[in-house]
C-alpha positions as CSV (number, residue, x, y, z in Angstrom):
1,M,207.5,74.6,172.4
2,K,207.7,71.4,172.2
3,K,204.9,70.6,174.9
4,R,202.9,73.2,173.1
5,Y,202.8,71.1,169.9
6,L,202.2,68.1,171.7
7,T,199.0,69.2,173.2
8,V,198.0,71.2,170.3
9,G,198.2,67.6,168.0
10,I,196.4,65.6,171.0
11,I,193.1,68.3,170.4
12,L,193.3,67.7,166.5
13,L,193.6,63.8,166.8
14,F,190.2,64.4,169.1
15,I,188.6,66.6,166.9
16,G,189.4,64.3,164.3
17,T,187.5,61.0,165.7
18,C,184.5,62.6,166.3
19,I,184.0,64.3,162.5
20,I,180.4,62.8,161.2
21,P,180.4,60.9,158.7
22,S,178.8,61.3,155.4
23,T,176.3,58.8,155.5
24,T,173.7,59.1,158.5
25,S,175.7,56.4,160.2
26,E,179.1,55.0,160.2
27,L,179.3,51.8,158.0
28,N,180.8,48.6,159.3
29,P,182.7,46.8,156.4
30,K,182.8,43.6,158.1
31,N,179.3,43.9,158.3
32,N,176.7,42.6,155.5
33,I,173.7,44.0,156.2
34,I,173.0,47.5,155.1
35,T,170.0,49.5,156.0
36,V,167.8,52.0,154.5
37,D,165.1,54.3,155.8
38,D,163.2,57.3,154.7
39,E,163.9,59.5,157.3
40,P,167.6,60.8,158.4
41,G,169.6,59.6,160.8
42,D,167.8,56.4,161.4
43,A,169.5,54.4,158.9
44,D,172.7,54.1,156.8
45,F,171.2,55.2,153.9
46,T,167.8,57.2,153.0
47,S,168.3,56.2,149.4
48,I,167.6,52.2,148.1
49,K,169.6,52.9,145.0
50,E,172.6,54.3,147.2
51,A,172.6,51.5,149.0
52,V,172.1,49.4,146.1
53,N,175.4,50.9,144.1
54,Y,177.1,51.0,147.9
55,S,176.4,46.8,148.4
56,S,179.2,44.0,147.7
57,P,178.1,40.8,147.0
58,G,176.8,38.5,150.2
59,D,174.9,42.0,151.7
60,T,171.7,42.0,152.3
61,I,169.7,45.5,152.3
62,E,166.8,46.1,154.6
63,V,164.9,48.7,153.6
64,Y,162.3,49.8,156.3
65,S,158.8,51.2,155.9
66,G,158.1,54.4,154.4
67,I,158.1,56.2,150.6
68,Y,160.7,56.0,148.4
69,R,160.3,57.9,145.0
70,E,163.1,56.2,142.9
71,D,163.4,54.2,140.0
72,G,166.3,53.0,138.2
73,I,167.7,50.9,140.6
74,R,170.1,48.2,139.1
75,I,171.3,45.3,141.2
76,L,174.5,44.6,139.2
77,K,176.1,42.4,142.2
78,E,175.3,38.8,142.5
79,N,174.2,37.4,145.9
80,V,172.5,40.5,147.2
81,N,168.9,40.7,149.0
82,L,166.9,43.3,148.9
83,L,164.3,43.1,151.6
84,G,161.7,45.5,152.6
85,I,160.9,45.5,156.3
86,D,157.6,46.4,157.2
87,H,157.7,48.2,159.9
88,E,159.9,51.6,161.6
89,L,163.7,51.8,161.9
90,G,163.6,54.7,164.5
91,E,161.8,57.7,164.6
92,G,158.8,58.1,162.6
93,G,155.1,56.3,162.0
94,D,155.6,54.7,159.2
95,T,154.2,51.0,158.8
96,G,153.8,48.2,156.2
97,K,155.7,47.2,153.4
98,P,158.2,50.1,152.3
99,F,156.5,51.6,149.4
100,I,158.3,52.4,146.0
101,K,156.3,55.1,144.5
102,P,158.4,56.7,141.3
103,D,157.5,59.8,139.6
104,G,159.6,58.5,136.6
105,S,159.5,56.5,133.4
106,A,162.2,54.1,134.0
107,T,161.8,50.4,135.2
108,V,161.7,50.7,138.9
109,I,164.1,47.5,140.1
110,I,166.5,45.8,137.4
111,V,168.1,42.5,138.3
112,E,170.9,42.0,135.9
113,E,172.9,39.5,138.4
114,S,172.5,36.0,139.7
115,Y,171.3,34.7,143.5
116,V,169.6,38.0,144.0
117,I,166.3,38.1,146.2
118,V,164.1,41.3,146.2
119,S,161.0,40.3,148.6
120,N,158.1,42.2,150.6
121,F,158.0,45.7,148.5
122,R,155.0,47.6,147.7
123,I,155.9,48.7,143.9
124,E,153.4,51.3,142.2
125,K,154.3,52.7,138.7
126,L,152.3,55.6,137.7
127,S,154.3,56.0,134.2
128,S,155.2,53.6,131.2
129,S,157.6,51.1,131.7
130,T,157.7,47.9,134.2
131,C,158.0,47.4,138.0
132,I,160.8,44.5,138.2
133,R,162.6,43.4,135.4
134,L,165.1,40.0,135.5
135,G,168.0,41.0,132.9
136,S,169.2,43.5,131.2
137,D,169.2,44.9,127.5
138,E,171.1,42.1,126.5
139,A,169.8,39.2,128.7
140,S,172.3,36.3,129.5
141,R,171.6,32.7,130.0
142,N,174.1,32.7,132.4
143,Q,171.9,34.9,135.2
144,N,170.3,32.0,137.5
145,N,168.9,31.8,140.6
146,N,166.7,34.8,141.3
147,T,163.4,35.1,143.4
148,I,161.0,37.8,143.4
149,S,158.7,37.1,146.6
150,D,155.6,38.6,148.5
151,C,155.7,42.0,146.7
152,N,152.3,44.1,145.9
153,I,152.9,45.4,142.5
154,C,150.4,48.1,140.5
155,N,151.2,49.5,137.2
156,P,148.5,50.5,135.2
157,H,150.9,51.9,132.1
158,G,153.0,49.1,131.8
159,N,154.1,45.6,132.9
160,G,154.7,44.2,136.4
161,I,157.2,41.3,136.7
162,V,158.9,40.7,133.6
163,F,162.0,38.4,132.9
164,N,163.1,37.3,129.2
165,G,165.9,35.5,128.0
166,I,167.8,34.3,131.0
167,G,168.8,31.3,132.9
168,R,167.5,28.6,135.3
169,D,165.7,28.6,139.2
170,I,163.7,31.9,138.3
171,N,161.0,32.0,141.1
172,I,158.3,34.3,141.2
173,I,156.4,33.3,144.6
174,N,153.6,34.8,146.2
175,N,153.1,38.4,144.9
176,T,150.0,40.3,144.3
177,I,149.7,42.0,141.4
178,N,147.1,44.0,140.0
179,D,146.2,46.7,137.3
180,C,148.9,46.0,135.0
181,N,148.8,46.8,131.2
182,P,149.3,44.5,129.5
183,H,151.1,41.8,131.7
184,G,151.2,41.3,134.9
185,I,153.9,38.9,134.2
186,S,155.8,37.9,131.3
187,A,158.1,35.2,131.2
188,D,160.8,33.5,129.2
189,S,164.0,31.7,131.1
190,L,165.5,28.2,130.7
191,D,163.8,27.5,133.8
192,F,161.2,28.8,136.2
193,T,158.3,28.5,138.6
194,I,155.6,30.8,138.9
195,K,153.2,29.8,141.8
196,D,151.1,31.1,144.5
197,N,150.5,34.6,143.0
198,T,147.5,36.7,143.5
199,I,146.9,38.7,140.0
200,T,143.8,41.0,139.1
201,S,142.3,43.3,136.5
202,C,145.6,43.0,134.2
203,T,144.5,44.4,130.5
204,H,145.8,41.4,128.2
205,V,147.2,38.7,130.2
206,G,147.6,37.5,133.9
207,I,150.6,35.3,133.3
208,D,152.2,35.4,129.9
209,I,154.8,32.7,128.9
210,Q,156.9,32.9,125.7
211,L,159.0,30.0,123.8
212,C,159.2,28.0,127.4
213,H,159.2,24.1,127.6
214,G,158.9,22.4,130.9
215,K,157.8,24.9,133.0
216,N,155.6,24.9,136.2
217,I,152.9,27.5,136.6
218,S,150.8,26.5,139.8
219,H,148.2,27.6,142.5
220,N,147.9,30.9,141.1
221,T,144.7,33.2,141.5
222,I,143.7,35.2,138.7
223,R,140.5,37.2,138.3
224,F,139.4,39.9,136.0
225,C,142.2,40.0,133.2
226,G,141.7,39.3,129.5
227,T,143.4,35.9,129.6
228,G,144.4,34.2,132.9
229,I,147.5,32.0,131.3
230,R,148.7,32.3,128.0
231,M,151.1,29.7,126.4
232,Y,152.8,30.7,123.1
233,Y,155.1,28.5,121.1
234,G,155.6,26.1,124.4
235,S,155.6,22.6,124.9
236,N,155.5,20.2,128.2
237,N,154.4,23.0,130.5
238,V,152.3,22.0,133.3
239,I,149.9,24.5,134.2
240,C,148.0,23.0,137.4
241,G,146.2,23.9,140.2
242,N,145.4,27.6,139.5
243,N,141.9,29.3,139.9
244,I,140.9,31.6,137.1
245,G,138.1,33.4,137.1
246,S,135.9,36.2,135.2
247,C,138.6,36.4,132.7
248,N,138.1,36.6,128.9
249,T,139.5,33.3,128.0
250,G,141.0,31.4,131.4
251,I,143.7,29.4,129.8
252,L,144.9,30.2,126.1
253,N,147.4,27.6,124.1
254,R,148.8,29.3,121.0
255,L,151.0,27.2,118.9
256,G,151.8,24.7,122.2
257,N,152.4,21.1,121.9
258,D,152.2,18.6,124.6
259,N,151.5,20.6,127.5
260,T,149.7,19.5,130.6
261,I,146.6,21.7,132.1
262,S,145.5,19.7,134.9
263,G,143.5,20.5,138.3
264,N,142.5,23.9,137.7
265,N,139.2,25.8,138.8
266,I,138.1,28.0,135.8
267,E,135.0,29.6,136.4
268,L,133.2,32.6,135.0
269,C,135.3,32.9,131.4
270,P,133.6,32.7,128.5
271,F,136.0,30.3,126.6
272,G,137.4,28.0,129.6
273,F,140.4,26.9,127.3
274,S,141.3,28.2,124.3
275,N,143.5,26.4,122.1
276,E,145.0,28.1,119.0
277,C,146.5,25.5,116.7
278,G,148.1,23.5,119.1
279,T,148.1,19.6,119.3
280,R,148.8,16.8,121.8
281,N,147.8,18.7,125.0
282,S,146.2,17.0,128.3
283,I,143.6,18.9,129.6
284,I,142.9,16.6,132.9
285,N,140.7,17.2,136.1
286,N,139.5,20.4,135.6
287,N,136.8,22.6,136.7
288,F,135.2,24.5,134.0
289,K,131.8,26.2,135.7
290,E,129.8,28.9,134.1
291,C,131.8,29.4,131.3
292,W,129.0,30.7,128.3
293,Y,130.1,30.4,125.0
294,F,131.8,27.3,123.4
295,L,133.3,25.4,126.0
296,P,136.2,25.3,125.5
297,W,137.0,26.5,121.9
298,F,140.2,25.9,119.8
299,E,141.6,26.1,116.1
300,V,143.8,24.2,114.4
301,S,145.3,25.1,111.2
302,F,145.2,22.0,109.1
303,I,143.5,18.4,109.4
304,D,145.3,15.9,111.4
305,F,142.7,13.7,113.6
306,L,145.7,12.0,115.0
307,K,147.3,14.9,117.1
308,K,143.9,15.6,118.8
309,D,144.0,16.8,122.7
310,K,143.4,14.5,125.6
311,W,140.1,15.4,127.5
312,I,139.8,13.6,130.2
313,G,138.3,13.4,133.8
314,N,136.9,17.4,133.6
315,Y,134.0,18.7,135.4
316,W,131.6,20.5,133.4
317,D,128.4,22.4,135.1
318,N,126.8,22.3,131.8
319,W,127.1,18.4,131.2
320,K,123.9,16.3,131.3
321,G,125.1,13.6,133.2
322,V,125.0,10.9,130.8
323,G,127.7,9.9,128.3
324,P,130.9,11.9,127.4
325,K,130.6,15.5,127.4
326,R,131.2,16.9,123.6
327,I,133.3,19.7,123.2
328,F,132.5,22.1,120.2
329,G,135.4,23.8,118.5
330,I,136.6,25.2,114.6
331,M,139.1,24.0,112.6
332,V,140.4,26.2,110.0
333,I,141.5,24.4,106.5
334,G,143.5,26.6,104.8
335,I,142.8,26.7,100.7
336,P,146.0,27.6,98.7
337,L,145.2,31.0,96.7
338,G,147.8,33.7,96.1
339,E,150.4,34.5,98.9
340,F,148.1,33.7,101.8
341,G,145.3,31.5,101.0
342,I,142.0,31.6,102.2
343,P,141.3,30.1,105.5
344,I,137.9,27.7,105.9
345,P,136.3,27.1,109.2
346,I,134.6,23.8,109.4
347,P,133.0,22.9,113.2
348,R,134.9,19.9,114.7
349,F,133.9,17.8,118.2
350,E,135.9,16.4,120.6
351,Y,135.0,14.7,123.4
352,D,135.8,14.1,127.3
353,W,134.9,10.5,127.5
354,Y,134.8,10.3,131.4
355,P,133.8,13.7,132.8
356,A,133.5,14.4,136.4
357,K,130.2,14.1,138.1
358,E,131.4,16.6,141.1
359,P,133.7,19.5,140.8
360,Y,136.8,18.9,142.1
361,D,138.1,20.8,145.4
362,I,140.7,23.4,143.8
């Protein structure tokens, strides 16, 4: 009898070792790479959300080519990399960046922790909300070191990338964003860089920064948006090397002071640079080409001739080639009357004393 029990025990032990795990492949807890593929049996998970929920700090989640109908993907652990891989993992014929195409109305990817990278995805949102958001509903300035790169984003009913009220070293780099409403990128953090993005056909603003100081927006290409770049209540920001075309307004500064707009190419925009109630901004070495109306147009809320903007060395395709370039604008004077007063517009001129004779190579 003892030999019979021993034989049965060995058989049961052998069967136990052959049980198929619940996921499509057994995860090694010592391996920090988690794989996702939309075809069962090829990867650790078929769902990006499930892989993110399973992950631990320090993990890399590799998502392979395919279509993923998911939203509400929340990254709640720090130091997680969510990377799209543009080829098939196993069986199947999928190619290109993994395509996240949700049917729901939730934000597609929400990053709520620091040291997170999201890279190389195609995201198309067909209902309201946002494609990628950094920061939770109660955003923390302690959320730092996030990067969104190399993503293709389309959202006709909402924003592309949004981050508001978070911390430092936020990088939005080399993304392609199109057909968003209202904004391609909407930004507010202590420190960020937005560069090398291509943004087209966004209803209101390509890149919108609010209440920001000392930020860098550089070498982006923006086309067919209501406004290319808008600064709202910001100071000491640097807007340089951007290529902006076929927007109603190239760059709009609203209530911002001491910003530098340098080395940008602005063309086919009725208003090249619009300055609404901002002062002491420097507009240097830009190209203004085929901008049809007053170029640029600005507005100030009171008379203060000591706080004018500085126009230096810009190229104007409608400059006659002799003397300074006169820049027509509007000054608004408030006459006290009742609760709000009466605004009275008065013509005002500023001058680029040393306009460039040839356009810059930007």
